[in-house]
Each structure stands twice: as C-alpha cells, then as structure tokens.
N, C-alpha and C positions, 0 to 999 in steps of 0.2 A: 253673357253679360254677368257678373256676379251680382246677386240679390243684396239688395238695401233696405233699409227701415227708416220710414219718415219720423217713426217717433223717436230714434236715436240719431237724429241728426244727419240721416242719409248716409251712415257708415256702413261698410260691407258686413253682412251677418257670415257666422262660421258656415262652413259647408256641413251638412248633416253626414253621420257617419255610414259607413257602408252598410247595407242592410243585405243580409244574405239568409237563405233557409237554412234550417238545421240539418239537414243531410248535406248541403255543401259545407258548412261549418265542421261539420265531424269529418268529412273528407281533407279537411285542411289542415287535422291535426298532426299527421306524419310531418308535412313541410313544417308547420309552425313549430315541432319539437326541434327540427334541426337548422332552426332560424334561416327558413327560405322564402319565406312569405313576404309580401310586398308590405310595407308599413300600413297601408289601409286593411289589408287582411289580417294582419297581425293584431291591429285595434279590435277589428270585429270579432276574432277568435277569443281574445282576451275578455272582451266584454260578454261574450256568450258564457265563457268558463265561469263568471261570476254567478251565473243563475241556473247552470245545467250541471248537477251532480254526475251523472254518468260520464259526459264529456270531460268534466274535471278530472274524475279518476283515471279515464283513458290518457288525459294528457299528461298527467303524473307518470304514469307507467311508461309513456314513449320518451320523457325527457329522461328517465332513469337509464332505460337502453340505450340512448342515445350516449350518456355519460360513459357506458361500459366500452364504447368505441374508442375512447380517448383513453391512452395509457397514461397513468401517473408518471410524472417527471420528477427526478430528485431535484431538490432546491440548492444542492450542493453546486460550487463552480466547477467547472472542468478542472481536473487536475493540471492539465498542461495549460491552462489560461495564465497563471502566474508568470510561468516562464517565457511563453508568447509576448506578455506585457513588458516584463522587464528588457527582452530582446529588442523589441521596437524601441524602448526607450533607450538602451545602451547603443543602437545602431544610430540614433541621432547625436547622442552625446556619449561617448565612450568612457568608462571611468577611469579616474587617475590609478586606482588600483583594483583591477579586476579580481573577481572571484575566480579562482582557477578551476580549469573543467572538472578536476576529480574532486572539487569540493562542491559542486553545484548540486549533486543529488542530496547531501546532507543540509544543504542550505533551503531545498525543496521540501524535503521531507519534514523538516522540523517546522516549518512555516504551515504546512498542511495540519500536522498535529495540533500545533498551537491554535490553528482556526478551529478544530473539532473542540478543543478545549474551553473556548473564551466564553461559550455561553453555559457551561455546566454549572447545574446547581449543587447544594451539599449532597443531595442524593446520588448524584451520578458520580461525584468524587469518592464517595464511599461504597458504589457499586463493586461486587466481587469480581475479580479477574484470576483464572488460573493459568501462570505463565507455564509453557511446557516445551519439553526438549528431550533429546536422546542420550543418554549416558550408558557407556560400556554395552552399546546395541540394547538396552533396554528403557523404554519411557520413563521419563521423570516429570514431576511437576512441582509447583509451589503456588500457594494459594495466598493472593494478596487483595489490594484495592486498586482502583483507577490511581488514586494519588501515590499509592505504593509501587505503580509501574514507573510513574514519572521520578520517584526517588530513584528507582533502579536505573534509568537511563541517566540522571544526573551524575550517580556516581560512577557508572561505567565509561561515560563520555569524558568523565573528569582524567583518565587515564591519557586521552589525548590532550586534554589540557596540561597535565603534567610534562609530556613529552614537548610540548610547546613552550614551557616555562610559566603557565599559568597556576593560579592558586588552586590546590587540592580541594574539591568540596568536602572531602572527608574530615579536612582540619587537623583536629589534635585527637580525634576518633582513631583508636587502635584497631587495624585490620586483622582480622582470622588468618586472611592469605592475600596476597597480591593480585587474585583472580575476581573476574567480575561477580562470580556468585559470594565469594569473601566479602568484597567491599560492600556488596548490596547488604548481605545479613549484619554486617558490623554497622551500617548506617541505619538500618531497620531498627536493631536492637538498641541503639544509643538513643534513640528518640525517646521522649517521655510520654509522647503520645503518637498514636498513627498519623502517618502523614496526612494533611487535608491540603485544601486547595492553596495554601500559601507556597507549597511545593513548585507552582508554576512560574512564579518569578524567577527564582535561581536558576531553574533549569533553561528557561528561556535566555535570561542574561548569559549564561555560560554558553548557551548554543551560538548566540551573536559572537561571543567573543572567541570561540574557536574560529568561525568563518572570518572573522575579521584578522585575526593573528595568521591563520593559514594563507590568507591574501598576501598578507605582508611579507610572510615567508617565502612564497610564491616559488621562484626557481631555486631557491637556495635549501628547500625542504628535502631535497634527495637524500641526505644523510640520514634524516630524524627517523626514529622507529618508534613504535609504540608497545610496550610490555605488557601483556596479559597475563602475567604468571608463568603458567607452561607453555606460551609461545609469543612469539612478537610479529608485528606486521610493519612495513614501511609505512610512513604517516599517510600518503595517498591512497594506500589500499584501506588502513585503518579508517578514512574518512568514507570510504565507500561502505565499509562494514557497519559503522556506526548509522549510515542512511538505511541501510538495509534492517538493522534492529528496529530503528524508529518507525519505519512502515510497518515490520511485522507486530510491535507491540502497540502501535496506532491501531492496527487492524484487530488486535485482542481487546482494546478499550471499546473500538466501535460495536464490536460483537456483544462485549458486556452491558451497552446500553441500548442495544438493538438498534443500530445506526449503520447505513450503507457506507463502505469505505472503498474508493478505488485504488487498482494498484498504480505505481508511479508511473509518469511519462516513459514513453518506450524507449528512449534512447538513454534515462538513468537506468530503467529497469535492465537494459542491455549489458551495462558497465557492472551493475551487482551482480548478474549472471555469468559475465565473464571473470569476476573475481572468484566466485565460486569453482568454476570450471578450473581456473588457475591453482585453487588451494587443493583440489583433490589428489594430485599425486602425492604432496607432502602427508596428508591424511592417510593415504593407502599405506605409506611406508610407516608411520607413526603406528596404525593398527598392526602391522606385521609385527613390530618391535614389541607390542605389547601383549601378542598372541590372540588378538582378536580377528585376524585375518583368516577367512576360510579358502583364501585364492591359493591354490598350488603354487609352490616356487617353481619359477621357469628352467627349463633345462639350461645348463652351462652354457651351449652353445646360442641361447637368446640374450644373454647379458651382454649389456653393451656399455661402451665408455660413456661419461658425460657428454651430453650435446650431440649424441648419435641418435638415430631414429630406434625406437624397439616397440615390443608389442604395445597394442593401442585399442580403446575402446572408441567409439566414434559416439559420440554425445551430441543428440540433435534435440534443440530446444525450439519448439514450435510458438507461432502466436507472435503477439506484439513484443518487439524487444528481443527476439529470440536470435537464434544463430547455429552454429555448429562448431564443435569444437572436438579435437582427438587427444584424449587422455592417455600419457603414459601409464601403463599397468605396474612395471617391475622396478622402476627407480624414478625419483621426484628429478633426477639430472638428465634422465632421456627425454628425447622429443617426441610427441605425438606423431604418428604418420599414417596416412591411409595406406600406403604399401603394406604397413605391417598390421591392420586392422583384423582383431579376432572376434569383435561384436559391434553391433550397433544398437543403441536405445534411445528412444524417442519419446520426450516428455512434454506437456504444455507447459509454458514458461512459468504461469502461476503456481502449478502443480508442483514444479521443481523446486519452487521458492518455498512453498509450503512444506515440502520434503526436507531441504536445508534446513528450515526453522524448528525442524521436530515437531510438526504439526499434524504430521500424516506419517505412517511407518513405512518402510521399503516396500513390505509387502502389499500394501494397499495402495501404493502410487500406481496411477493410471499412467502405465508405460508399455510402448511397443518395443517389442525385444526380437533380435535376430543374431544368431551366432552363440558363442561361449557363455551358457546360463551361468556358470560358476563365476565369471568376471563381471558380468552384468549385476548380480547380487551383490559383489563386494563393493562396485562402485555405487549402487543406490544404498548400501550401508554406509559407506563413506561419505556420501552427501547428507545423511542424516547426523553424522558424527560431527559435522559442521556445526550443530546446533549447539547451544549451551544458554544458562540460564542469564 
C-alpha cells in the first residue's frame, strides 16, 4: 500500500530513491555509460556522481570510451536519395516532358554541387583551388578560387547552351580561343574583380535552362553537336561530359574547404565511364598523329577495315558503376574484340575517373596489368589525355 501523510491531506508521498552501497554504484558505472541501467539505477548513480569525485572521473572516462565505439556519420544526404525521390514521384505522376536518360547525370551532379555551395560564406567562396589536368603527357595546373571554378563551369557549359540555341554566357567578351581553357581565361580576365558568390546564380540558372531545353529537344537532339574547339561531341555525350566535369570540380571544391564528397550514383557513374571508354580509340589515334604515341605501329596484316574487329585491350573497371570494355588499339573505326585481346588492365572506377580527370598520373594509377605493357601504358596515357582545363 502506498505511503500517505495525514498532514498533507492523505495524499501519497513520493517513494524514496534507490539506496545502494558505494561498491555497487561503482560496479554500475559501465552499464550507466552504455545507458543500460534501469531508471532507478540511473537516478541512484547520477545522484552519487554529484558527491563522489573518483566515481565522477571514472564515469567521464567510460562515457568518452563509449563515444569512440560509435563512428561519426556524415550529415550529407545519400547522393542517390534525390534520384530515388524523383523516381518515386514520377512513378506516381509521369512528367509531361521527361528529362532524357542521358541528361539525368548532369541534372543530378549540378544539383549536388548547388547543395554544397548553398551554405558557403565569403571565406569559402574565396578558398584557393588548383585545377589539374594533363597536357602533352605533362601535368598542368591553374590556380583559382571556388568562385573561379564555378565561373569556369559556367563558361564551358555555355558551349552546350550555344549548341541548343541559348545565350552565350560570354556575351560580348572576346574569346582567345573557342576551347574550354580559352573561354575561361577570357571570362576571368574580363571581370573587373575576381568572381564572388554572385556567380552561383547565373551558373545555376544556366544549368536549369540546359536541362529544360535538352528535355524539350528530346528525340530531335540526335543531329546536335557541341564544339569544343579542337574536337566536338554529340549533344548526348556532351551532357555526360559536363556531368563528369561538374563532379570532378565539385570534388576539387570540397577538397579545398575540407568537406567530404561522394562519387555519383552508380548508374550515372557507369554512363560516364562508358563515355570515357568510347572516347579512348579517338584519343589514341590523335596521339599517333601528334607524335605522342609510344605504341608500335601494327603489322600490315593487323590493319583492318572500319567496322571489323582488331587488336584490343580489355579495360576492366571495378567497383560501383564499373564494367568491361574492349578498346581497339589501331583504329577508331575498328571494333574491340575479345578474340583479338593483347592486354588486360583493371582499375577501380573512382581511380580511373581520377586518371581521366588528370588528378593522378598514369604511372601512379593503381592498375592490375597483364599482357602487352606498351599497349597498357599507351591506353593509360590516353585516359589521362582525356583531361583538360
């Protein structure tokens, strides 16, 4: 029966707290640190800690040790979450004009970069960033800021906009050359002051316009090409190329401000890897014409007409978004073939992307290699040659 008090009108009195000996309370400190005590035991231990210095010190050490057992988790959202949410919405209500599959990686990567930028203060916008790439098999770099990187993306993405009939972000600014580097240098030089956070709005508006216009173009975009000065790409491949560049430079920015940044969603990463693998035969041919190739000329009997299988290297990309490609070595018109394989090289997907972005040298790329070492070295050099400012 609960205790009552006559003086207090017969209302129940609070139950007295649990009373335990010092040795028992000390033995409960481990369970208390793990929040495994009963409410009564927790109250008794915490009351005791207020009056016992040695036990309070021991409790603090135990709580700190327990904290080490729990790994810190990033506050960033899963990079695939946006895609899953959109797919769930679109399953319920399909869009009247859907974003084409080939434009979705660009849509996702620009959204991820914008999310990274939205909370930046002035200091972060002026943080130094070093752009890196390979030029004639030699590492090259250019120093800029976070805002300068966004200005670079704005001007190069503008080439896609021009192909789609949109306004060129350079406007009346004369360009040194119609290349990504030439346009960027012209934009930087024409600015009265270094780019600031104000560059975010025109870049984001342009990315939205590109996605919207590409979606309207849809199936009629097959004949559109984007000119980058020395080469051109079909619109579909160009949107993948810009998605790759957006991710690479977002990672540059994240590194500059000491912030973690995840790779793209696996299926988007696979599309980017596939584009790089498809571009390698053309790059190999261009390197031969420029006298950069160390790959021995094939014997006449190995020369094949366009569309026929020829000497190939098997490129195996491991990890999320990876796959396997047979890259023809002797002509961009030849077909890659397992029957004509002369070498096999395997790389992790993110490592291959770092190589293709010019962030790691071919010699330092962690690759498993079997077969013709000269062919493997030339393909790794060709992958690095995909990079540019």
